N, C-alpha and C positions, 0 to 999 in steps of 0.2 A: 504494500500499498505504500503510496507517494504521500509527501508531506501536503499537499494541498488537499486530498481526499481525507487523511490523517485528520486535519484542522476542522473539515467539514463535519466528519464524525463527532470529535469531542463536540463542536459548537452543537450540533444537534442533540447530544446527549444530555449537554447542561440546560438547554432549551426546554427538553423534555421534563427534565427533574424540577426546574423552574415552572411549568405549567403544573405539574402534578403538586408542586407545593402549593401553589396559587390555588388550585382548584380546592385542596384541603382546606385552606385558610378560609375559603369563599365558602366552603361547606360549613365551618363553624362559625360564620356569622349571625346565622338562626339561632344559634344558642347563646349569643350574646344581646345586651340591652343596653341600649346610650344611656339610660338613666340608672342602670343597675349594675350586677357582676357582670364582667367579661366571662366569656367561656374559660380564658387560662385562668382566673382568680378561682372561679367555681370547681375547675379540675384541681388546683393547688389546694384549696379547701378540702375536696372530697379526698385526695391521697393524706392529706395531714391528720383527717379523720380516722383514714382504715389503717393509718399505720400507728396511730394513739390506741385504737382499740386491739389491735394485733398485740400490743404491748400488755396492756391493761386489763381487756376483759377476759375473765377466766373459764368461761363456759363453750368455748367453740365446739369441743369434742362432744358436749351433751347435746348441744344443738343438733350437731350432725346424727348423733344417735337416736333422737328421738325425732326430729323434723325431717332427717335424710336432706338436709339442706346444710351444703359444706361451704360456708361464709367466706373462710380463708381462700377457697380454690375459687371462689365466685367474686373475689376483691376487683379485678381488673372490669368486671361485668357491673359491681356496685358503683366502681368509681366514675363509669362511661354513663351509668343511668342518672346519677347524680350531675356530672358536667354537661349532659348535652340537656340541660332544661330550659323550655323558652323565656322563661323569665324567673325573678326572685322569689317569686311566693311558690312555683313550680319546685324551685330549687330546695325550699324550706320543708315543701309539702312531701318530696322525694325522700329528703333525708328521715323526715318524721316516720314515714310509712317504711323506708328500709330497719331503721331501729327496731320496729315491731317483730322482726325474724329474730332478733336476740330473744329468745324464747324466755332464758332463764335470767336471774339477777336484776338488778334496775339501771336502767341507763335510758337518760332523757337529754333533749336538747331544748336549750330556752334562753333568754335574753339576761339571765342573772345566774350565778353560780349558789350552789348550795351553801347555805350559811356556816354550816358546820363542815363543809367536806374541804378535803386537801386542794389547794390552789397550785397546780405545776405550771410553772413560767420557765421555758426555754430561752436561749441567749436571745433570742429576737425578740422576745417579749419585754426584756428589760431596755430597750432602746425606743425613741420614739415618743408617742402617748402612752400614758399611763393605762393601767389596766381598767380600774374604775372609768376612766374618762371613755375607752372604748366600751364599755358596757353602757354607759350613758346613751351613746351614739346609737348603738344597736338596738337598745330598748325602744328609743323612737321609732325605730324603723321596721323593725320584726314584731313587735307587739300586737300590732293589728291583724298580719298574718298571722301569726300563732292564733288570736282569736277565731280567725276564721276556718283554720285547720281544724281546731278544738270543735266547733258547729258542723263542720263536714263529718269529722269522725264521729261526732254524738248521732248524725243523722244514718252514719253508715251500719247502725243497730237497729235501722228500722227495716221494715221489709223490703225484700228485693223482687222475689219473685212471687207468682200468684199462689202460692203454697208455702209452709214452712215446716220443716221437720227438726225436733230437738230430740238428743242423744238422751235415752232415758234406761238405765240399767241393763245396758247391753246391744241394744236396739235402737232404731229411730223411728219414732211416732208421729205422724202429722198433729201439729198443734194449732194451724191456721189454713183455711183454704177458700179460694175465689172460685175454685172448679166444682160444679156441683156432683161430677163424679168421685171426688177425692173428699173425706169426711176424717175429722178429729178422730185420732185413737187409730187411724189406718196404719199399718207397718209397711215401712220402705223397705224393699226387698232388692230392687236394682236400679242403678242410676247411669245413664248412656250406655244401656245393656254391658255394665259391669257390675259385679257385686258393690255392695255399699263401700264396705272397707278398702276396696281395689279403687274405686271412687274418690274416696276421701283422701288417699294418698297421693291424688294428682292435684290437690289444693295446697298451693303454697300458702297455709295459713300462719298465723301467730298466735302470741300468747293471749290476746283479747278474746280469741275464738276457738280455740283448741286446749285439750289437755290430755295426759294420759290417764287411763283408767286402770288401776292395779288391781281393781277384783277381776276384770275381764282381760287385764294384761293386753291392752291395745291402746294405739295413740287414736284420738277421736276428735272431731271439730264440735262444738256445741250445738249449733244450728247448722244443719246440713246445706241449706239454702241461704245464705246471708253473703256471698262473695259476688261482688259487682264484676268480676272477670270470670266466674265460673258458674255462670248460668246453666244449666244443662239445657239438654233437648227435650228427655223423656225421662220416665221413671216407672219402676212395677211397684204397684201397692197391693196388700193382702189385706183385705177387710176382716171384720169381726167373724164371719164365716167361713175363714180360709180361702175365698176365691180371690184369684190375683187377675189384676187389671193393668194393661200398659196405658199411660196417658201422658200426654204432650205437657210440657212445663214452660211458661211464657213469664214476661216481667209483671212486677206487681203494677196493677191498676188502680190507681187512688180513687179513680171515679166509680168503681165498682165494690160492691159490699164484701165485707168479711163474712162469708157463711158461717162458719162456726168458729168462735174465738175460745178454743180450750184454756187460755192462759190470761182470763180476765182478772185472776187473782194477782198477777204480776203489776196491773195497773192500777190496784189500790194499795193504801197504805194500811197496813194490818198491824192491829193492836193487841199484843199478847195478853190474856186474861181476862177478855171481854166476854167470852161465849163457854157454856155448859158449866157444870157444878165444879168439875176438878181443875178446870183449865186457868179458872182464875185464883187458885190456892197456892202459895208457894209451900206450904206447909201440908202434907196429906199423910191420914192415917188408915192404914188398911188391915184386914186380916187378923180383927180382935187383938188391936196394938201391935201385932208382932212385925208390920212391915211399916216403917215410915220413908216416904218417898218426897225429896225436894226438888220442887218445880221451878227451874231457872229462868224457864221464859215468862212465868209470872210473877218472878221477883221484881220490886221496885225499891229506889233507895229510901223511902220512908217505909219499908216494912217493917212491922213492929217487932218481927222476931229477931232481926239484925241490927238495929239502931242504935243500940248501947249495950254495955257489957253485962247487965241485968238481964236482958232480954236473950242474950245471946246464952247466956247460962242456962236459961230456961229452955232454950231449944236444945242444947247439948245434954239437956236432964230427960227430955223426951225421947231423943236419940239413943242414949246409952240404955233405955228400956226396952228398944224393939230389939228384935233378933236379927233383921235383914235393913240395911241402909240403900235408900235408891237414891243416886243422883241424876236427876234428870237434865242433860244438856239440849235437848232438842229443841232447836226454834231460839235459843239464846244461850250466853255463856258470859256470865260476869267474871273474869279471871282472878281478881281480887277476893271475890267472896268463895269461888270454888276453892282456891288454894288455902284460905283458911280455915276452911272446913275439912279438907283433907288433911291438912296440920293437925287437926285435932283429932281425927278418929284414925289415921294410918297407924298400923302396927310396927312399922320400919319407916327409915329414913327413904326421901327421894333425891337422888343427886343425878344431875345430867350436865354434861359440858360439851360443846362442839368445837369446832376450831375453824379459823380463818386461814385460809393458804393463797397466797400470792407469789407468781414467780418473781426470781431476783432478776432485774434489768435496772437500768438507769431512772426509770420513772417511778416504779416501786421502790428501789432504793430509798431515793429522794423522799417519797411518802413515809418509809419507817423512820427514816431519821430525824423527820418533822416531828413525828409523835413521839420518839424518844426524847427529844430535846422538851418537848410539851408534856410530857407526862399525863398522856391520855389516861383518861380515870376508867375505861370500859373494857380494855383488853390488856393481858400481858403477854409479851411475846416468849414464845418457848425457846430456850438456849440449851437446853439439854434433850437429847434423843429420848423420842417415844418410840419404840421399837414398832408397835403397830404402822405408826404414820409414817417412819423413816423407809419401809419398804415401798410404798407408794410418792412419798415428798421427801427425798433427802434434804436435809437443812444445808447440803452445800450448794443445792440449784433453790430453795424455795425459803421463804420466811413463814411462819406459823405462830398465828395468834390464838391463845387460849382463850375462851368464852365461856362463863358458867351460868347456865340460863336457869339450873333449877335448883334449888337446895332447900328442901322442906324437910324440917325436924319432925319426924312422927313421934306424938304425945302417948299413941297408943290408949286414948281415953277410951276407945269404942271395942268392943269384944264381938259384936256380931259381924256378919258378911257385908260386904259392900259391892253394891252393883252401880255401874255406870251407863247410863241410856246415852246414845251419841249419834249425832245426826252429821253427816260427814258434809252438809251444806253449809250448817252454822259453825264455824271454829275460829279460834285465833290461834296466833303460832304458838303461844304459851300451853294452850290446852293441848293441843296436838304433841307436843313434846313431854306432858305430863302423864297424859293417858299412853304413851308409847312405853317410859319408863314405867308405868304401874304395871302394863301387861307384861313385859320384859321381868318384873321381878314378882309377878303373880300375887300382887298384894290386893287387886280387886279383880272383879268380873266385868268386862266390858262389851257391851252388846250394842253392835252397829249396824247399818245399813250397808257397809261396805269396808274394804281395807283404804288406808289413806295413807299418805306421805307427807312427811315434814316439811314443812316451809323452806325455802331457800334464801329467804330476804336476811341480808344482815344489818348491822346497825347504819343507818342513814349516814354517818360519820365516816365508814368505811368506804370513801369514795373519792376518785380524784376528778376535779373539773379542770379543764383547758379551755381556752380561746381561740377560735377558727382565725388563722390570720388575716383574711380577707374580709369575712362577712362578719367577724366579731362576736357569730353566736358562742354559747358556752355548750359544751359538751359536760354532762355530769355521769360519770359512769363507775359502778360496782368494781372493785378491783380486787375482790378476795372471792374464794371459792368456800363455800361453807362446805364442811364435811365433817364425819362422825371420828371416833376414835380410830377405827380400822381405816380409815383415808376414804371412805364412801361418801360420794355426792350426797348431801341432805335429801336434794329433790327425788333421790331413788333408795333412800330409807323408806322401808314400807312397814307400815304397823298390821299387824291382823290380829282382831279382837277376837277373844274366846268365842264370842257368839256372832254369826252373821246372819242377819234378818234377811229372810227371803221374801222378797215383797211378793203379791199378786199382781200381776200385771193386769187381770180384768178390772180390779178396782182402780187402778191405775188409769185405765183408758174410760171408765165410767166417770172419773172425776174430769177428767178433761172435758169429755161429752157435757158436762154439768157445768162447766166453767168454774170449777173449784180449782184449778190450777194442780201440778204436782210437787212441788218443793214444800209448797206450804202445808202439805196432808198433815205432818207432825202438830200442826197448831189448831187441828179440829177438837170439837168436844168429847172424840172416842177415847182420848187419854185416859189411860188406868181403866179400861173396861174390856170385857172380852173380845172386841174390835181392836184392840191396840197389840201390834204383834210384838213391839219390844215388851209390853209388860206381860203378855203371854209368855215369853221366852224366861221372863223371871220367876213365874210361878211354875213353869216345869221343873226349874232348878231348886225349889224350895220346898217340893212337896213330894 
């Protein structure tokens, strides 16, 4: 090739490269806004965000195992989805939408840092405008967009399809219908020619719509047809006679009536203790004074049994004379009262500790140093080896903080047998830990409508705040994984009650059709009668 041809070849190649780069740049113009963030600024923030989460968020493996979403593998895709947004509003919306995939722990985006969270500032943040000055500017810009997102998110819980199906005790049942062929209580058998379980796996759902059912050992979505991007074409239902029928699914039409609304109970404010003879009493005595039941859903702060030491002593005298004590936690749990009563009646101590684990890196090391200097009151850093934890989280690679959550000193005042009636729909974190420990030590008999897992939420101060460099949005992320003494993730620690109530689905469907609701079933007037499945289990054990 002569020099002339070589020059032409090189020039042509250069022009081609320049053209491609130009087209690439022009392609990014649609992702920029002259009054807002540019494409490059949004991409830089998205990369900063994902790099920060990669070092601080501890639950990537758990998200992958539970939802089959490999967030780290999707890192480039996530960055592109945030970068290529047409406006600042969509940029913010996309970040919030993306963070909902982080199923475990606490993670959010806002215009202000959490007041008790550790603030991570890298070198770039020590120059130019101060952090709080940036936050002030960010609040003016993003707060209206944040409010709009919150409204849209709230609206997303409304009906999407012309039918709605909710997960109940292992299967999905119709709870709303605009289709005359589909009735409340019908069971959903197939969706889009797939089994329901297969179809649910195609939905990239998040923590607000999905959970893992430990009783039936499967990952499920709470409402099967509540996802805007996943409106199915058809489904197969089975009615109460066992007949199957294939019907089409369409979008929800607000101009059409809801034919049967089985969850009307959700739309009312239920006040415990307003119906039935037994429902309104905190203290109940049965079986010729042999059985004493404390109904926590009927308790109020001005209840005469617990509002002073003298009245409490009267209550405990009544309890001491009984052979069986039932602590009924269905519908409501007053953690402080529950703990006080257990302390008095337990024949042994209940003690439980979990552990906060975080990987050692520059962000987390700085976090630990911050709290070491400030003598953080809630946790004690583990400096000596705990063999069961060391196998999973060696101290050479991880920081470990011990968190003692339960320390009840049983006074052994009660000599009878203790039963606890527990509804998995109503519970606090502390209650779950107490019940798990009580089951493990066999200090009482727990009767429940399902297995339950402990909560993975750590103290809100156990998080790191960081500011994104261009948008000045603040990311608050829980940076510890909560585990038990064996290093098992708390969200996977399952408690199995001694007695599992097997609910009659025919009764549930009938209640749906009558508009009574399902979850609020425990608050009805049938409590402590022959229709109360929990109470019947107690009677079986004491007779």
